[in-house]
N, C-alpha and C positions, 0 to 999 in steps of 0.2 A: 720779505713779504710786502713791505711798503713800496719798494721799487716795482715789484710785479703789479701791484694794484695801480700805481701811478702810470705805468706803461699801458695797462689795460684801458684806463681812462683816456689817456692821450690817443691811443689807437682808435677808440670808440668815437671820440670827438673828431678825429681826422676823417674817419669813414663817414660820419654824419655830414661834415662839410663837403666832402667829395660828392655826396648824393644830392646836394642842393643844386638848383638850376644855375648855370653860369650866365652872367649877364653878357649880352652881345654888344659889341661896339659898333659904331657907324650908324647908318640909317636903318639897318635891319633890326627889328625888334626881337621877337622870339622866333628864330628861324625854325626850330623844331616844331613849334605849334603850327606855324604856317604850312610847312610841308605835310605834317601828319594830319592836319585838319582840312587841308585842301583836297578837292576832288575834281575829276574831269568826267562829267556825265555820272555814270554809276561807279566809276573806277576810283580807287583810293589806295595810297601807299599802305602796304601791309595786308591788303585783301587776300584771302586764301584762294588758291588755284580753282577749287571747286566753285566758289562764288563767282569768279571771273567768267568761267564757262557758262554758268547759269545766267548771269546778267547780259552777256554778249550773245547768248543763245546759239553758240556754235563753238567748235573747236578751232584753234588757230590753224591758218593755212600752212604755216611752218612753225614747228617747235623743235629746233635743233637739239643736239645732245646737251646734257647737263655737263658743264665743265667746272673743274675745281679752280677757284681763284687762288692765286699765289699769295695774295695779301693776307687772307684770313682763313683759308682752308675750307670756306663754305662753297656751295655750288650755285652756279648761275645758268640761266637758260633764257633765250629770247623767243618770244611768241609774236608772230607776225599775222596781222589781219589787214592785208593791203587793200582789200575791197572796202574796208571800213575806215582806212586811214589811221590805223592804230598799231603801235609797236609797244609791247610790254616786256620789261625785264623782270624775270622771276628769280627768286633766290631761296635757298634752303640751307640748313645747317649740315645735313648729310645728303649723300647722293640720292637716296630713295625716300627722304622725309618730305612732309608736306611743304609746298612752296607758297611764298607770298610775294606780292608785287613790291619791287624795289625801284622801278622806274616806269613812267608812262610817257609816251610821245604820241601826240596827235597832229595830223596834217590833213589837208583836204583829201578826201571828201567828208571827213569826220564832222559831225554836227554837234558833238558834245559841248556843253557849256561848263566852264569852270565855276567854282563856288561863288566868285564875285561877279559873274555874268560875262566874263571874257570868253570868246570863241574864235575859231579861225575866221579871219575877215574883220575882226574888231579893229577899230582905229587905234594907233599907238597912243594918242592922247587919252583915250578911254582907259587903257591899261595904266598909264601914268596916274590918272585920277584915282582909280579904285585901289591901287596898291601903293599909293604915294608914300605913306609912312614906313613901308617895308622894303622899298627898293634899295638895292645895293648899288649906289652910284659908282663905286670904285670898279665894279665888274661889268657895269652896263655900258653900252655904246649907243648914243642917240641915233635913231634911225635904223639901227641894226639889231640890237639885243637889249632886252630888259631883264635883269636878274633880280629876283626877289629872294631874300635870304642870302645864303652863301656858304662857303665851306662844304661841309658834308651833306647839307640838306638845302636844296635849291629848287626854285621854280623859274623856268626860263620862258621868255616870249621872243621868238625870232620875228623881226620886223622886215618886211619887204614892201617897198612902195607905200609906206605909211600905214600898213595894216599887218596884223598878226598872221604869219604863215605857218608857224609851228608853236606848239605848247609842249613843254617837257617838265616833268616833275621827277626828281631823283633823290635818292639817298645814296651816299657813297661810303666805301669802307677804306680804311688806311691800307 
């Protein structure tokens, strides 16, 4: 009986510690909060499909078939809004269940502004200034790519000629 009780206590404590936030090493502080709190215009990771259509006021020009991911068995679909300069990666647990945003990519002519004021055309030095403490220097390349966060949750700024040419936010699966 004592062994069963001791095992229960150990497993409970183990589960508790697994549920605690894991500290991130390097320059990236809390990558999960960065990605899940970041937005581009009205779009945000996790936003339901119905809300996406509502805020963009139109259906996607292309929304290919939902395909099953080999990594986790969930389903993914790409929504394209080329006239707006927006590509959205949607995901769902089942083929016909409600989808949510898993990735957002914006390029010109998109005029959306990210949470900290960065947009297509912002200067590289502005991105470096506003995301300074969260930049992943190991994954970034000066003059080409700025990565905020890293691993499975990242925010990317592609740089061309000293300015932002693409903004991408993504969550990834194993």
